[in-house]
LOGUMAR-146245 format. One line per 3 residues: their letters; for each residue y, z, x of C-alpha. Coordinates in Angstrom, 3 decimals. Layout:
N
a> Y,Z,X ~ ...;
END
This chain:
339
msr> 226.439,-62.892,96.827 ~ 224.021,-61.876,99.571 ~ 222.387,-58.472,99.645;
lks> 224.043,-57.877,102.993 ~ 227.386,-57.564,101.230 ~ 226.108,-54.453,99.469;
flh> 226.773,-52.607,102.726 ~ 230.469,-53.402,102.704 ~ 232.635,-50.804,101.020;
qsy> 234.916,-52.863,98.789 ~ 236.187,-49.564,97.483 ~ 239.345,-50.747,95.758;
iik> 237.600,-53.201,93.441 ~ 234.776,-50.778,92.715 ~ 237.105,-47.860,92.042;
lti> 239.261,-49.948,89.697 ~ 236.246,-51.077,87.702 ~ 234.893,-47.536,87.397;
lcs> 238.313,-46.167,86.476 ~ 238.632,-48.664,83.636 ~ 235.194,-47.719,82.337;
lif> 236.342,-44.177,81.644 ~ 237.838,-45.223,78.310 ~ 234.352,-45.509,76.812;
tlp> 232.288,-42.604,75.505 ~ 229.289,-42.017,77.719 ~ 225.927,-42.113,75.943;
aig> 223.390,-39.373,75.569 ~ 220.012,-39.753,77.263 ~ 216.913,-38.622,75.431;
gwv> 215.263,-35.492,76.844 ~ 218.326,-34.442,78.861 ~ 221.125,-31.940,78.399;
ilq> 224.553,-33.405,79.145 ~ 226.504,-30.826,81.126 ~ 229.555,-33.008,81.686;
qsd> 230.444,-36.382,80.183 ~ 233.092,-37.247,82.767 ~ 235.418,-35.606,85.260;
pav> 238.783,-34.775,83.626 ~ 240.644,-35.421,86.900 ~ 239.242,-38.948,87.282;
rdy> 236.892,-38.358,90.211 ~ 233.690,-40.138,91.159 ~ 230.724,-37.895,92.038;
mti> 228.511,-39.505,94.686 ~ 226.259,-36.577,95.580 ~ 225.233,-33.128,94.375;
aft> 223.528,-29.983,95.738 ~ 222.488,-26.661,94.194 ~ 221.300,-23.446,95.854;
skr> 220.741,-21.471,92.624 ~ 220.665,-22.060,88.875 ~ 224.413,-21.502,88.685;
tgw> 225.835,-22.354,92.101 ~ 226.274,-25.952,93.172 ~ 228.534,-28.470,94.881;
tag> 229.412,-32.116,94.516 ~ 231.399,-34.581,96.614 ~ 232.853,-38.045,96.294;
tsf> 236.157,-39.775,95.604 ~ 239.327,-38.689,93.813 ~ 241.206,-41.661,92.335;
edf> 244.410,-39.673,91.826 ~ 244.816,-38.816,95.513 ~ 245.254,-41.996,97.559;
enp> 246.077,-40.208,100.818 ~ 243.190,-37.748,100.641 ~ 240.581,-39.320,98.344;
gfi> 237.605,-37.327,99.586 ~ 236.891,-34.337,97.388 ~ 234.441,-31.439,97.278;
gft> 233.836,-29.662,93.993 ~ 231.957,-26.467,93.255 ~ 230.483,-24.894,90.133;
mdg> 229.522,-21.330,89.289 ~ 228.106,-22.063,85.830 ~ 225.280,-24.472,86.542;
gkt> 227.396,-27.618,86.460 ~ 229.277,-27.223,83.167 ~ 232.654,-26.920,84.895;
wer> 233.828,-27.819,88.398 ~ 236.712,-26.756,90.628 ~ 238.024,-28.727,93.582;
sei> 237.950,-27.190,97.051 ~ 241.319,-27.064,98.804 ~ 240.432,-29.042,101.938;
kle> 242.205,-32.405,102.325 ~ 239.894,-35.252,103.334 ~ 241.236,-38.681,104.253;
sdl> 237.970,-40.549,103.581 ~ 235.594,-40.981,100.665 ~ 232.521,-38.765,100.881;
tei> 228.952,-40.018,100.557 ~ 226.628,-37.000,100.760 ~ 226.631,-33.224,100.637;
yff> 223.881,-30.951,101.958 ~ 223.431,-27.187,101.798 ~ 220.905,-25.335,103.923;
dan> 221.548,-22.102,102.000 ~ 224.244,-20.632,99.746 ~ 226.714,-20.348,102.630;
hgw> 226.033,-23.177,105.071 ~ 226.875,-26.676,103.881 ~ 228.093,-30.039,105.193;
vvg> 229.577,-33.253,103.805 ~ 229.768,-36.703,105.402 ~ 231.540,-39.933,104.553;
qkg> 233.528,-42.923,105.675 ~ 235.118,-43.204,109.121 ~ 232.614,-40.730,110.562;
iia> 234.029,-37.784,108.629 ~ 232.120,-34.480,108.631 ~ 233.228,-31.161,107.165;
ntt> 231.354,-27.873,106.871 ~ 231.476,-24.447,105.311 ~ 229.927,-21.160,106.413;
ngk> 230.750,-19.213,103.254 ~ 230.233,-21.838,100.550 ~ 233.958,-21.978,99.773;
dwd> 236.199,-22.712,102.753 ~ 235.747,-26.012,104.578 ~ 236.679,-27.238,108.065;
iqi> 236.638,-30.682,109.667 ~ 234.087,-31.286,112.428 ~ 234.291,-33.978,115.122;
skv> 231.424,-36.445,114.724 ~ 232.454,-38.679,117.667 ~ 231.684,-41.794,115.610;
gtt> 233.829,-44.092,113.498 ~ 231.169,-45.619,111.300 ~ 230.459,-44.537,107.742;
lts> 227.999,-41.640,107.679 ~ 225.662,-41.888,104.721 ~ 223.264,-38.946,104.978;
iyf> 222.981,-35.519,106.606 ~ 220.162,-32.975,106.870 ~ 219.807,-29.548,108.506;
vsk> 216.529,-27.784,109.293 ~ 218.388,-24.542,110.049 ~ 221.999,-23.395,109.993;
dvg> 222.265,-24.718,113.542 ~ 220.081,-27.819,113.939 ~ 221.033,-30.903,111.994;
fav> 221.104,-34.705,111.964 ~ 223.303,-37.357,110.353 ~ 222.905,-41.126,110.070;
gqn> 224.950,-44.104,108.971 ~ 225.908,-47.698,109.451 ~ 225.449,-49.775,112.604;
dti> 222.404,-47.904,113.979 ~ 224.221,-44.546,113.875 ~ 222.228,-41.353,114.493;
ist> 223.913,-38.121,115.613 ~ 222.633,-34.559,116.041 ~ 223.834,-31.004,116.555;
kng> 222.257,-27.765,117.745 ~ 225.132,-25.417,116.903 ~ 225.892,-26.066,113.242;
grq> 228.124,-29.036,113.944 ~ 230.630,-27.411,116.266 ~ 229.483,-30.118,118.670;
wkv> 227.827,-33.376,117.657 ~ 225.920,-35.629,120.046 ~ 225.775,-39.390,119.500;
lqg> 222.140,-40.413,119.952 ~ 222.716,-44.066,119.107 ~ 225.149,-46.412,117.359;
giv> 228.425,-45.106,116.019 ~ 230.514,-48.153,116.918 ~ 232.678,-49.638,114.170;
gev> 232.370,-53.386,113.656 ~ 231.385,-56.141,111.300 ~ 227.819,-57.386,111.283;
gdd> 227.831,-60.320,113.704 ~ 225.060,-62.134,115.513 ~ 223.382,-58.975,116.773;
das> 220.526,-57.336,114.904 ~ 221.553,-54.007,113.396 ~ 220.086,-51.215,111.279;
mfn> 221.900,-49.583,108.384 ~ 220.533,-46.093,107.817 ~ 221.040,-44.652,104.326;
avq> 218.889,-41.515,104.434 ~ 217.558,-38.898,106.836 ~ 215.176,-35.966,106.417;
fid> 213.449,-33.620,108.840 ~ 210.688,-31.131,108.095 ~ 211.309,-29.192,111.327;
eqn> 213.362,-29.614,114.503 ~ 211.020,-32.254,115.907 ~ 209.664,-34.278,112.987;
gwv> 211.780,-36.438,110.737 ~ 212.427,-39.843,109.175 ~ 215.324,-42.233,108.597;
agv> 215.343,-45.049,106.064 ~ 217.450,-48.112,105.390 ~ 217.300,-51.760,106.372;
rvf> 217.414,-53.871,109.521 ~ 219.471,-57.040,109.383 ~ 218.776,-60.157,111.460;
pte> 221.945,-62.290,111.074 ~ 220.860,-65.282,113.124 ~ 217.669,-65.562,111.086;
ktq> 219.469,-64.701,107.822 ~ 216.770,-62.184,106.983 ~ 216.368,-58.461,106.649;
ktv> 213.541,-55.946,106.721 ~ 212.959,-52.577,105.109 ~ 213.222,-49.833,107.726;
ilk> 211.511,-46.454,107.942 ~ 211.533,-44.784,111.351 ~ 209.763,-41.568,112.309;
ted> 210.489,-39.211,115.189 ~ 208.280,-36.485,116.616 ~ 210.633,-35.385,119.393;
gaq> 213.838,-34.381,117.630 ~ 215.343,-37.877,117.312 ~ 215.021,-38.801,120.974;
twt> 212.611,-41.655,120.195 ~ 211.669,-43.389,116.965 ~ 208.537,-45.214,115.794;
pqe> 208.803,-47.896,113.060 ~ 206.595,-47.445,110.010 ~ 205.572,-50.701,108.380;
tgk> 206.077,-51.255,104.647 ~ 205.810,-55.025,104.320 ~ 209.071,-55.052,102.340;
edi> 212.546,-56.562,102.756 ~ 214.448,-54.320,100.326 ~ 217.202,-51.925,101.334;
led> 216.016,-48.319,101.130 ~ 218.563,-45.865,99.772 ~ 216.730,-42.545,100.012;
iff> 213.670,-40.840,101.450 ~ 212.106,-37.500,100.566 ~ 209.156,-35.603,102.032;
lda> 207.538,-32.523,100.518 ~ 205.735,-31.735,103.758 ~ 204.466,-33.500,106.869;
svg> 202.217,-35.766,104.803 ~ 203.560,-36.436,101.297 ~ 206.713,-38.460,100.799;
wav> 208.564,-41.121,98.814 ~ 211.207,-43.740,99.617 ~ 213.302,-45.686,97.089;
gen> 215.697,-48.610,97.101 ~ 216.562,-52.110,95.929 ~ 214.840,-53.960,93.099;
gli> 213.306,-50.800,91.673 ~ 211.306,-50.154,94.826 ~ 209.407,-46.874,95.100;
lht> 207.138,-46.328,98.106 ~ 204.720,-43.411,98.516 ~ 202.747,-42.000,101.433;
ndg> 200.073,-39.324,101.798 ~ 199.743,-39.554,105.571 ~ 203.228,-38.943,106.920;
gnt> 204.258,-42.556,106.592 ~ 201.487,-44.160,108.594 ~ 200.769,-46.137,105.423;
wte> 203.106,-46.751,102.476 ~ 202.031,-47.989,99.045 ~ 204.256,-49.241,96.250;
qts> 204.493,-47.400,92.937 ~ 205.488,-49.134,89.705 ~ 208.970,-47.989,88.663;
gte> 209.384,-50.169,85.570 ~ 212.869,-51.307,86.592 ~ 214.457,-53.913,88.830;
eii> 217.650,-51.884,89.239 ~ 218.448,-50.265,92.578 ~ 217.064,-46.725,92.885;
rsv> 219.468,-44.530,94.841 ~ 217.897,-41.082,95.002 ~ 214.507,-39.383,94.673;
rfa> 213.416,-35.730,94.715 ~ 210.185,-33.877,93.895 ~ 209.571,-30.260,92.918;
dkn> 205.907,-30.481,93.935 ~ 203.286,-33.184,94.432 ~ 203.435,-34.102,90.743;
igw> 206.873,-33.501,89.232 ~ 209.777,-35.632,90.401 ~ 212.904,-37.551,89.418;
avg> 214.622,-40.688,90.656 ~ 217.939,-42.243,89.610 ~ 219.924,-45.408,90.200;
gdi> 221.516,-48.437,88.625 ~ 224.831,-50.188,89.098 ~ 228.194,-50.425,87.353;
gvg> 227.534,-50.532,83.623 ~ 223.842,-49.715,83.840 ~ 221.981,-46.608,84.941;
vvl> 218.344,-45.631,85.232 ~ 216.684,-42.222,85.134 ~ 213.019,-42.026,86.147;
stt> 210.688,-39.047,85.830 ~ 207.048,-38.459,86.703 ~ 204.501,-35.696,86.206;
dgg> 201.691,-37.277,88.221 ~ 203.226,-37.879,91.625 ~ 204.557,-41.302,90.721;
qsw> 201.319,-42.871,89.549 ~ 203.327,-43.461,86.382 ~ 207.099,-43.229,85.868;
tle> 208.960,-42.758,82.585 ~ 212.106,-44.885,82.483 ~ 215.288,-44.155,80.534;
ese> 218.439,-46.244,80.692 ~ 222.123,-45.532,80.114 ~ 225.507,-47.148,80.673;
vkm> 226.257,-44.794,83.565 ~ 225.318,-45.649,87.143 ~ 223.363,-42.671,88.460;
ekv> 223.824,-41.576,92.070 ~ 221.862,-38.485,93.090 ~ 219.232,-35.892,92.225;
ail> 219.400,-32.200,93.175 ~ 216.377,-30.009,92.538 ~ 215.484,-26.328,92.783;
dkq> 212.100,-26.255,91.059 ~ 210.159,-27.790,88.168 ~ 212.544,-26.379,85.563;
naw> 215.850,-26.878,87.361 ~ 217.162,-30.288,88.393 ~ 220.581,-31.927,88.176;
lvg> 221.267,-35.655,88.015 ~ 224.758,-36.934,88.751 ~ 226.349,-40.268,87.900;
tng> 229.696,-41.887,88.455 ~ 232.724,-40.467,86.632 ~ 231.266,-36.972,86.990;
fii> 228.438,-37.537,84.494 ~ 225.947,-34.678,84.990 ~ 222.671,-34.052,83.145;
kpe> 219.638,-31.808,83.544 ~ 216.206,-31.710,81.861 ~ 216.032,-30.012,78.463;
END
C-alpha cells in the first residue's frame, strides 16, 4: 500500500479494528503514571489540551454515536475522569486548541470547526471549506489559523466568527495535480508561522516533505528545504528560532535558525511520530505508532538523544504545561503523564 493512502480516512475499518482491541488490558509504561486505561464509553481520543494542572480537554470520535461521532471531553481532575460536552458534532474531530482557560477551538472532517468562550459551552463556526481540517492555532483570542488537506489554509481575525479561505479548501480525490496535505500549523505571533505536511506529485509518483514559513500573516509562504520525502505530522517552535518537526519513519527534524536549516535527530524508532512538544530547549516529549504498537519518546538534551519506550497503544498527542506537567494521549482514551 502506498504512503499516499495514509491520507485517506478509511474510518470504518480503522474504528472497527480499534473497537475490537478494547478487549485487551492495556500495558503499563515504565516511568509514567496511567491516568486512564481506556474510555468507558468507547471513544477514541485524537488530541488533548490542558490550561492548568487540573483542567483539560480532549476530542475525537465516539463509536456509540453514528450520527454525531465527534466528541469533546473535559476534565477537572487532571485527566483521571472525563465528561462529554453536550454539543452534537456530525464529523470526527482531529485537533483541539486552547488559547487560555476560556477560549478554545476544535477542527475535524468536512471542514468542521467549533469553539467555546467559557471552556464549557460550544458553538459551530462556518469554516467555508469542505476538506478535513487537521490543525488549528491561535496567537490571541481573536487571531487564528487552521490547515488541512488539499492545500487548505484558512484564517480569522475575530475568534472564528468569520473565517477567510486563503487557499485550498476544495474537496476532491488526489488526481493528476500536485497537492499539499498540511497536518500541522503554528504561529509565534500574528505574522510569523509555519505549516508542515507533505507535497504529492501524482504524475511523478513521488512526494516531498513540506515545511512552509510565512512572515506576513499567511499571505505568502516560503518553502524550507529538509531533503526528506516523509510525511510530517506535527511541528513545534519554542520561539522564533528553535523548533522541531516529526513524522513518518521515526523522523525528527530540528532547527536553531527558524527553519532556514533543518537537521535530523535520531529517534530510535521507525514508527510514525505524530506529536512533539517541548517545555524548554532541553525537555520534550514525542509520541506515535500505529494500531497495535505505540511509541513514547522523551529527551532532556533538546533531542540530541531520545529515550524510547514502546507499548501496544497507538499514541496520538502530547499536551504540556511545564517540565513537571505533561499529558500523553493514545487511542481508546489511554492517558499517561510523567511520574
